[in-house]
Structure formats: C-alpha cells, structure tokens
N, C-alpha and C positions, 0 to 999 in steps of 0.2 A: 716950389713944392715943399710941403711940410711933412715931417714924419711924426706920426702919432703912435705912441707905444702905450698899450694897455698895461695897467699895473696888476700883475698876478703875483701875490706873495708866495705861492707855491707853484713850482713848475708843473705842467700838465701830466707828466709821466710819473712824478714823485709826489704823491699826496700825503702819505703818512710815513712817519719815521719808524725805523726798526724798534726803537725804544717804546714808542706808543703801542705798536703791535704786540710786543712782548708783554707789556703791562696788561693789555686787554686779554691776551691768551692766558696769562697767569691767573687773572681774576675769574675767567670762565672755568678753568680747571679747579680753582678753589671752590667756586660755587657748586660745581658738580660733586665734589667730595663732601661738601656740607649737605647737599641734597641726599646723597647715599647714606650718610651717617644719620640724618633725621629720619629717613624711611626705615632704617633698621631699628632705631629706637622706638618708633611708633609701633612697629610690629611686636617688639619685645614687650612694651608696656600694654599693648592690646591683649596679649596672652595673659599677663599678670592680672589685668583688669577682669578678664573672663574668669580666671580662677577665684579671684576675690568676690566676684558677683555670685558665683555658684556657692561659695562658702557663706555668703550673706543670706542667700535663699535657704540654705540648710539650717543656719542658726535661727532664722525667723520662724521656720517650721517647728524646730525643736522648742523655741520659746512659746509658740502658740500651744503646743501639746502640753507643756508644763503649766501654762496659765489655765488650760482646761482642767487639768488634774487638780490644781489648787482650788478652782471654783467648785469642782465636784466635792472635794473634801471639806469645804467651808459651807456647804449647803446645810440648811436647818434640819432637814430630814436625816441627813447623814450624822450630824452632831447629836440629834436626839437618839438615834439607834446606838451610837457609840456610848453615850452617857447611860443608856439603859443597860448595856452590857457591863458597864463598870459599877452598877448598883445604884445609880442616881435615879430619883423619881421626882415627879412633880409634887410640889408642896401641897399638903392637904389643907392646912390653915396657916395664915400668915400672922406672926406675932410681932408687934412693934415694941420697941424698948424706948421708954421715955426717961 
C-alpha cells in the first residue's frame, strides 16, 4: 500500500497571515480617509464654484448694460443733437484749399 500525500502549501485552517490581513485593513482605512477628504473638498469647491458662477452672471449683465449705454451714446442721432447743443451746424458750403 502506498501513501499519497497531497501538496498543500497552506494549511486548510490557516490561509492568510496576520501581516497580510493588517496590511489590507490599513489600506482599506487609508482609502476610506481619502474618500472622506475628497468628498469634503468636492463640496467646498462646489460652493466656491457656485459663488463664482453667480458673480460671472452678474458681471456679464453689467457688461451688457454698459455696452448698451455706449452704443446709445455713439448713435448718430445722439451725436447730432449734442453737437447742435454745443453750437455746431452742418456746413453750408464746402471750400477746398489747393
């Protein structure tokens, strides 16, 4: 009768060493802390982004109002009325100098 022994590198009751389990647990805790830190940063930057977005909308609206005022003041009818108030008039005859 021959005795055949199967080769098992790890005993059935002891699969992982304590060192391996500690390393895995430490990595999981570190990943959880990184996840919490990242979530907090995302929320903080979200609030800052919202404030900056509202400020951008406000500045765009103010810019549009100023552009409208510039266009109004540069219109030919407005310039003609202002020049009339200052005493300028259309030339009656044009004289050329040679």
